[in-house]
C-alpha positions as CSV (number, residue, x, y, z in Angstrom):
1,M,68.6,-35.2,35.9
2,K,68.1,-38.3,38.2
3,I,68.4,-41.7,36.5
4,I,68.1,-45.2,38.1
5,V,69.7,-48.2,36.4
6,V,68.5,-51.6,37.5
7,G,70.9,-54.5,36.9
8,C,74.7,-54.1,36.6
9,G,75.8,-56.7,34.1
10,K,77.6,-55.8,30.9
11,I,74.7,-53.7,29.5
12,G,73.7,-52.0,32.8
13,Y,77.3,-51.3,33.8
14,T,78.1,-49.7,30.4
15,I,74.9,-47.6,30.4
16,A,75.6,-46.4,34.0
17,K,79.2,-45.6,33.2
18,V,78.4,-43.5,30.1
19,L,75.6,-41.7,31.9
20,S,77.7,-41.0,34.9
21,E,80.3,-39.2,32.7
22,K,77.7,-36.8,31.5
23,K,77.3,-33.4,33.2
24,D,74.3,-32.8,35.5
25,I,73.2,-36.5,35.6
26,D,73.0,-38.3,38.9
27,V,73.0,-42.1,38.5
28,T,71.8,-44.7,41.0
29,V,72.5,-48.4,40.3
30,V,70.4,-51.1,41.8
31,D,71.6,-54.7,41.8
32,N,70.8,-57.7,44.0
33,N,74.4,-58.7,44.2
34,P,76.1,-56.6,46.9
35,N,79.6,-57.6,45.6
36,I,78.9,-56.6,42.0
37,F,81.1,-53.4,42.3
38,D,84.1,-55.6,43.3
39,K,84.0,-57.3,39.9
40,M,84.0,-54.2,37.8
41,V,86.9,-53.6,35.5
42,E,86.8,-49.9,36.1
43,P,85.0,-48.0,39.0
44,I,82.2,-45.6,38.1
45,D,80.8,-42.6,39.9
46,V,77.3,-43.7,40.9
47,I,75.3,-44.4,44.0
48,F,75.0,-48.2,44.5
49,I,72.0,-49.8,46.3
50,S,71.9,-53.6,46.9
51,G,68.4,-55.0,46.5
52,N,65.6,-56.1,44.2
53,G,64.7,-53.5,41.5
54,A,61.1,-54.6,41.6
55,N,60.8,-54.1,45.3
56,E,58.9,-50.9,46.4
57,K,61.2,-50.1,49.3
58,T,64.3,-50.6,47.2
59,L,62.9,-48.3,44.4
60,I,62.0,-45.6,47.0
61,E,65.5,-45.8,48.5
62,A,66.9,-45.4,44.9
63,G,64.8,-42.2,44.5
64,A,62.0,-43.5,42.2
65,K,59.5,-40.9,43.6
66,D,61.3,-38.0,41.8
67,A,63.5,-39.8,39.3
68,D,63.4,-38.6,35.7
69,L,64.2,-42.1,34.2
70,I,64.6,-45.7,35.1
71,V,66.5,-48.1,32.8
72,S,66.0,-51.8,33.8
73,T,68.6,-54.1,32.2
74,T,68.5,-57.4,34.1
75,N,68.5,-60.7,32.3
76,A,64.8,-61.3,33.0
77,D,62.4,-59.6,30.6
78,E,59.5,-59.9,32.9
79,L,61.4,-58.3,35.8
80,N,62.5,-55.4,33.7
81,V,58.9,-54.7,32.7
82,L,57.8,-54.9,36.3
83,C,60.6,-52.6,37.5
84,C,59.5,-50.0,35.0
85,I,55.8,-50.2,35.9
86,M,56.6,-50.1,39.7
87,A,58.9,-47.1,39.3
88,E,56.5,-45.1,37.2
89,R,53.6,-45.7,39.7
90,L,55.9,-44.3,42.4
91,G,56.6,-41.2,40.4
92,T,59.4,-41.8,37.9
93,K,58.7,-39.8,34.8
94,H,60.1,-42.1,32.0
95,S,61.1,-45.7,31.7
96,I,63.2,-48.0,29.4
97,A,63.0,-51.8,29.7
98,R,65.4,-54.4,28.3
99,V,63.4,-57.1,26.5
100,R,65.3,-59.9,24.7
101,N,62.8,-62.6,23.9
102,P,61.8,-62.4,20.1
103,E,58.3,-63.6,21.0
104,Y,57.9,-61.0,23.7
105,M,59.1,-58.3,21.3
106,L,56.3,-59.0,18.8
107,E,53.6,-59.0,21.5
108,F,55.2,-56.1,23.5
109,N,55.2,-53.7,20.6
110,K,51.4,-53.6,20.8
111,L,51.3,-53.2,24.6
112,W,54.2,-51.0,25.7
113,K,52.4,-47.7,25.5
114,D,49.5,-49.1,27.5
115,L,52.0,-50.3,30.1
116,G,53.5,-46.9,30.4
117,I,57.0,-47.9,29.2
118,D,58.6,-45.3,26.9
119,M,61.2,-47.4,25.2
120,V,62.2,-51.1,24.8
121,I,65.8,-51.9,24.2
122,N,66.9,-55.3,22.9
123,P,70.8,-55.5,22.7
124,E,70.8,-58.5,20.4
125,R,68.3,-57.0,18.0
126,Q,70.1,-53.7,17.9
127,T,73.4,-55.4,17.3
128,A,71.9,-57.4,14.5
129,R,70.5,-54.1,13.0
130,E,74.0,-52.6,13.1
131,I,75.5,-55.6,11.4
132,S,72.7,-55.6,8.8
133,R,73.4,-52.0,8.0
134,I,77.1,-52.6,7.5
135,L,76.3,-55.4,5.1
136,R,73.8,-53.4,3.2
137,Y,75.7,-50.2,2.9
138,H,79.3,-51.1,2.4
139,A,80.1,-47.6,1.2
140,A,78.6,-45.9,4.3
141,D,80.7,-44.2,6.9
142,D,78.0,-43.7,9.5
143,I,74.3,-44.5,10.0
144,V,71.9,-42.9,12.4
145,T,68.3,-44.1,12.8
146,F,65.1,-42.3,13.7
147,I,61.4,-43.1,14.3
148,G,61.9,-46.7,15.5
149,D,64.4,-47.5,12.7
150,R,61.9,-46.5,10.0
151,V,64.1,-43.7,8.8
152,E,67.9,-43.8,8.3
153,L,70.5,-41.0,7.9
154,V,73.5,-42.3,6.1
155,S,76.9,-40.7,5.3
156,F,79.3,-41.6,2.6
157,K,82.3,-40.2,0.7
158,V,81.8,-38.8,-2.8
159,S,85.3,-40.3,-3.6
160,E,83.6,-43.7,-3.5
161,T,81.7,-42.9,-6.7
162,P,83.3,-39.7,-8.1
163,E,81.9,-40.3,-11.6
164,Y,78.4,-40.1,-10.4
165,F,78.8,-36.8,-8.3
166,V,81.8,-34.7,-9.1
167,G,81.1,-31.6,-11.1
168,K,77.3,-32.1,-11.0
169,S,74.8,-30.0,-9.0
170,V,72.4,-31.2,-6.4
171,S,69.4,-30.7,-8.7
172,Q,71.0,-32.9,-11.3
173,I,71.2,-35.9,-9.0
174,F,68.4,-35.5,-6.5
175,D,64.7,-35.0,-7.3
176,N,61.5,-35.0,-5.3
177,N,60.4,-38.5,-6.5
178,M,63.4,-40.4,-5.1
179,G,62.2,-40.5,-1.6
180,I,65.6,-39.3,-0.5
181,L,66.7,-36.1,1.2
182,L,70.2,-34.6,0.8
183,A,70.6,-33.3,4.3
184,I,74.2,-32.1,4.7
185,V,77.4,-31.9,2.7
186,E,80.6,-31.8,4.7
187,R,83.3,-29.8,2.9
188,E,86.7,-28.7,4.1
189,N,85.7,-29.1,7.8
190,Q,82.5,-27.2,7.3
191,A,78.9,-28.4,7.1
192,L,76.7,-27.1,4.3
193,I,72.9,-27.3,4.2
194,P,72.8,-27.5,0.4
195,N,70.5,-25.9,-2.2
196,G,70.0,-27.2,-5.7
197,D,72.9,-25.2,-7.2
198,L,75.6,-26.7,-5.0
199,I,78.3,-28.5,-7.1
200,F,79.8,-31.6,-5.6
201,K,83.5,-32.0,-5.1
202,E,85.4,-35.3,-4.7
203,S,86.4,-34.5,-1.1
204,D,82.8,-34.0,0.0
205,I,81.0,-36.2,2.5
206,I,77.3,-36.6,1.9
207,W,74.5,-37.2,4.4
208,I,71.2,-38.6,2.9
209,M,68.0,-39.5,4.7
210,G,65.1,-41.7,3.8
211,R,63.4,-45.1,4.4
212,P,65.9,-48.0,4.4
213,S,64.4,-49.3,1.2
214,Q,64.9,-45.9,-0.5
215,I,68.4,-45.6,0.7
216,M,69.1,-49.1,-0.7
217,K,67.7,-48.1,-4.1
218,F,69.9,-45.0,-4.1
219,F,73.0,-47.0,-3.3
220,T,72.1,-49.4,-6.1
221,L,71.6,-46.5,-8.4
222,I,75.1,-45.2,-7.8
223,K,76.5,-48.7,-8.0
224,K,77.3,-49.0,-4.3
225,G,74.5,-51.3,-3.2
226,P,75.1,-54.9,-2.1
227,K,75.4,-57.3,-4.9
228,K,72.5,-59.8,-5.6
229,G,73.0,-63.1,-3.9
230,Q,75.6,-62.1,-1.3
231,E,77.5,-65.0,0.2
232,I,77.7,-64.5,4.0
233,M,79.3,-66.7,6.6
234,V,78.1,-66.3,10.2
235,I,80.1,-68.0,13.0
236,G,78.4,-68.4,16.4
237,G,75.7,-66.2,17.7
238,G,72.3,-67.1,19.1
239,K,69.6,-64.4,19.3
240,I,71.8,-62.0,17.3
241,T,72.1,-64.5,14.4
242,H,68.3,-65.1,14.6
243,Y,67.6,-61.4,14.2
244,L,70.3,-60.9,11.6
245,V,68.8,-63.6,9.3
246,E,65.4,-62.0,9.7
247,L,66.8,-58.5,8.8
248,L,68.9,-59.8,5.8
249,N,65.8,-61.6,4.5
250,R,63.9,-58.4,4.7
251,H,66.4,-55.9,3.3
252,T,68.9,-57.7,1.0
253,T,68.4,-59.5,-2.3
254,K,68.7,-63.3,-1.9
255,A,71.6,-63.4,0.5
256,N,72.9,-66.9,1.1
257,I,73.9,-67.4,4.7
258,K,76.1,-70.2,6.1
259,I,75.8,-70.5,9.9
260,I,78.5,-72.4,11.8
261,K,77.9,-73.2,15.4
262,K,80.0,-75.4,17.8
263,D,77.1,-76.4,20.1
264,R,74.9,-79.0,18.2
265,S,71.8,-78.4,20.4
266,K,72.0,-74.7,19.9
267,C,72.5,-75.1,16.2
268,E,69.4,-77.3,16.0
269,S,67.5,-74.8,18.2
270,L,68.4,-71.9,15.9
271,Y,67.3,-74.0,12.9
272,E,63.9,-74.7,14.5
273,A,63.4,-71.1,15.5
274,L,64.2,-69.8,12.0
275,S,62.1,-72.6,10.4
276,S,59.1,-71.7,12.5
277,A,59.3,-68.2,11.0
278,S,60.0,-69.5,7.5
279,L,63.4,-67.8,7.5
280,E,65.6,-70.9,7.0
281,R,65.2,-71.3,3.2
282,R,68.5,-69.5,2.2
283,C,70.4,-70.7,5.3
284,L,72.8,-73.6,5.6
285,F,73.4,-74.8,9.2
286,I,76.7,-76.4,10.0
287,H,77.6,-78.0,13.3
288,G,81.3,-77.3,13.6
289,D,84.1,-75.2,15.2
290,G,84.6,-71.8,13.5
291,T,88.3,-71.8,14.5
292,N,88.9,-75.0,12.4
293,E,90.8,-73.9,9.3
294,E,90.0,-77.0,7.3
295,L,86.2,-76.5,8.0
296,L,86.4,-72.9,7.0
297,I,88.1,-73.7,3.7
298,D,85.8,-76.6,3.0
299,E,82.8,-74.3,3.5
300,G,84.2,-71.8,1.1
301,I,85.5,-68.9,3.2
302,D,87.6,-67.8,0.1
303,T,84.3,-67.2,-1.8
304,M,82.5,-65.3,0.9
305,D,81.5,-61.6,0.4
306,A,81.3,-61.2,4.2
307,C,82.2,-63.0,7.4
308,V,80.4,-62.2,10.7
309,C,82.0,-63.5,13.9
310,L,79.6,-63.7,16.8
311,T,80.9,-66.4,19.2
312,D,80.8,-65.8,23.0
313,R,84.6,-65.4,23.1
314,D,86.3,-62.2,22.0
315,E,89.5,-64.0,21.3
316,E,87.9,-66.4,18.9
317,N,86.1,-63.6,17.1
318,V,89.3,-61.6,16.6
319,F,91.2,-64.7,15.6
320,I,88.7,-65.8,13.0
321,S,88.3,-62.3,11.7
322,L,92.0,-61.8,11.1
323,Y,92.1,-65.2,9.4
324,A,89.1,-64.3,7.1
325,M,90.8,-61.0,6.2
326,R,94.0,-62.8,5.2
327,R,91.9,-65.2,3.0
328,G,90.6,-62.1,1.2
329,V,87.1,-61.7,2.6
330,K,86.1,-58.2,1.7
331,K,83.7,-57.5,4.7
332,V,84.6,-58.8,8.1
333,I,82.5,-57.9,11.1
334,T,83.7,-58.7,14.6
335,K,81.7,-58.8,17.9
336,I,83.7,-58.0,21.0
337,N,82.6,-57.5,24.6
338,Y,85.7,-57.0,26.7
339,I,88.7,-56.4,24.4
340,H,89.2,-52.6,24.0
341,Q,88.3,-51.5,20.4
342,N,91.6,-49.7,20.0
343,M,93.5,-52.9,20.8
344,A,91.4,-54.8,18.3
345,K,92.2,-52.0,15.7
346,S,95.9,-52.3,16.4
347,L,95.7,-55.9,15.5
348,G,94.5,-55.0,12.1
349,L,90.7,-55.0,12.4
350,W,88.9,-52.1,10.9
351,L,87.3,-50.0,13.7
352,G,84.0,-49.4,11.7
353,N,83.4,-53.2,11.6
354,I,83.9,-53.9,15.3
355,I,80.6,-54.4,17.0
356,T,80.1,-54.1,20.8
357,P,76.5,-54.8,21.9
358,Q,76.7,-53.0,25.2
359,Y,78.0,-49.8,23.6
360,I,75.4,-49.9,20.8
361,T,72.7,-50.2,23.5
362,A,74.2,-47.5,25.7
363,K,74.3,-45.2,22.6
364,T,70.5,-45.7,22.2
365,V,69.8,-44.8,25.8
366,I,72.1,-41.8,25.7
367,R,70.3,-40.4,22.6
368,Y,67.0,-40.8,24.5
369,V,68.5,-39.1,27.6
370,D,69.8,-36.3,25.4
371,G,66.3,-35.7,24.2
372,L,64.9,-35.7,27.7
373,S,67.6,-33.3,29.0
374,G,66.6,-30.7,26.5
375,A,62.9,-31.6,26.5
376,V,61.5,-32.0,30.0
377,G,57.9,-30.8,29.4
378,R,58.6,-30.2,25.8
379,N,58.3,-32.3,22.6
380,I,61.8,-33.5,21.7
381,M,62.1,-37.2,21.3
382,T,65.8,-37.6,20.5
383,I,68.8,-35.5,19.6
384,H,71.7,-36.6,17.5
385,Q,74.8,-34.5,17.0
386,I,75.9,-35.6,13.5
387,Y,78.6,-33.0,12.8
388,S,81.1,-30.9,14.7
389,G,83.7,-28.8,12.9
390,D,85.3,-25.4,12.5
391,D,82.0,-23.7,11.7
392,G,80.0,-25.2,14.6
393,N,77.7,-28.2,15.1
394,V,74.8,-29.8,13.3
395,D,72.1,-31.6,15.2
396,A,69.3,-33.8,14.0
397,I,66.3,-33.5,16.3
398,E,63.2,-35.6,16.4
399,F,60.0,-33.9,17.6
400,Q,56.5,-35.0,18.4
401,V,54.2,-32.3,17.2
402,N,51.5,-31.2,19.7
403,K,48.6,-28.8,19.3
404,K,50.6,-25.9,20.8
405,A,53.0,-25.8,17.8
406,K,52.9,-22.6,15.7
407,C,54.1,-24.2,12.5
408,I,51.2,-26.6,12.0
409,D,48.8,-26.6,9.0
410,T,51.0,-24.2,7.1
411,P,52.9,-25.0,3.9
412,I,56.6,-25.2,4.7
413,K,57.5,-22.7,2.0
414,K,55.4,-20.1,4.0
415,L,57.2,-20.7,7.3
416,K,59.9,-18.2,8.3
417,L,62.6,-20.6,9.3
418,K,65.8,-19.5,11.0
419,K,69.0,-19.7,9.1
420,G,70.6,-23.1,9.3
421,I,67.3,-25.0,9.7
422,L,66.2,-27.8,7.4
423,I,62.9,-29.9,7.8
424,G,64.2,-33.3,6.9
425,C,61.4,-35.8,7.3
426,I,57.9,-36.2,8.6
427,S,56.3,-39.5,9.9
428,R,52.5,-39.5,9.8
429,D,50.7,-42.6,10.8
430,F,52.4,-45.3,8.6
431,D,53.7,-42.8,6.0
432,I,57.3,-41.4,5.8
433,I,57.3,-38.1,4.0
434,I,60.3,-36.3,2.5
435,P,58.7,-32.8,2.5
436,S,58.5,-30.3,-0.3
437,G,57.5,-26.6,0.0
438,E,53.8,-27.5,-0.2
439,T,54.0,-30.1,2.7
440,E,52.3,-29.1,5.9
441,I,53.1,-30.3,9.5
442,H,50.1,-31.7,11.4
443,I,49.3,-32.4,15.0
444,G,50.6,-35.9,15.9
445,D,53.4,-35.9,13.3
446,R,56.9,-36.8,14.2
447,V,59.3,-34.4,12.5
448,I,63.1,-34.5,12.0
449,I,64.8,-31.2,12.0
450,F,68.4,-30.4,11.0
451,S,69.8,-27.4,12.9
452,K,73.2,-25.8,12.4
453,N,74.3,-23.6,15.3
454,N,70.8,-23.0,16.7
455,D,69.7,-23.6,20.3
456,I,66.6,-25.7,19.5
457,R,64.6,-26.8,22.6
458,D,61.1,-26.7,21.2
459,L,59.7,-27.1,17.7
460,D,58.7,-23.5,17.6
461,D,62.4,-22.6,18.0
462,I,62.9,-23.3,14.3
463,L,60.9,-20.2,13.5
464,E,62.2,-16.6,13.4
465,N,60.9,-14.4,16.2
């Protein structure tokens, strides 16, 4: 597979590095700074071309006429969109554009298909989503998203709420009206696709799937949802903080957010941006230095349910996070860009609460590439390996259903599915459907399939021969 990455800043470099480490992928990096490679912390195995990614000659030199994918990650939204359009007109099959401006994102969602761009990545928004999920699901170990974040797959330990699960069967806890699918149970280094008779053990790890709102209701039901009126302190951050406030207003119950920013003009700009979207009502904006102990104590860090550190300096974020943990804050989230995660962990930060925007974005691109690598000319959208153990692997695969599929317009209970296949979720227009035996798959649906130890490259591969 041939991939072009335009722009070699933090985001572009990380994407190029991760892609170059994958088998059978040739990466070409385009950047208008001829000395960019000299500044890299670690060399990467790519072809480097100096030039403007929106220039036809540069794109042709980079191989745009027969490339499988272009990922444009420069700091200019308009340039990224133009690079993708130019490359696709030259022959590149797929494109991903980095778009950061919140106003562009709203408008662009309506136009990106018409422009021929397959995916839009927004590192700040994706980072905010990750933080929002950590705050919403404090019992969750891992979260995977599908269908434009409209569906979530969440794992958690039964030991977090043994009184609710241990000794009970699947059918006693889950029913068809919950809007939740029990997808997988991990037990003793094995993955089980459960039936209704399976009895839960305290050592189990559970994977559930559904809309974010339904997942929230389930966690509230088992007493592991966020408490009403969470007190959250956010230190620093610009666009990430803007998106985070938006997501917390949408998904949590009356969260109270204190935002501390050192730069007065940026603090005022953030207030104005949130006010224009009517998102400032439960926010308190404080102009001050988040490393000032007296300020943090005065603003009630001891009473906070969570502290989110989003300044531009890794050292400040680590320092404030360690201080918040010592003051007893239960949930501390730390953004880092350059410090290695293992080093941050060795200092006492919990690895699951360390956020690195470039790796979150790279992970999104990798999932898209994994879908393309197994789906050139087919109907796979994304592939996620969610489990690997003694008894093999479990993949979650998102398909776009076309008219050639053999499984359409037939109740699922009548389909002869291979062993180890579970139909997890169906997206149809604006509906998210957790299927029953009577549910049918239709042309145009997006379907999420769980597959244990099956080589699935097409939707019809879920059926027995």
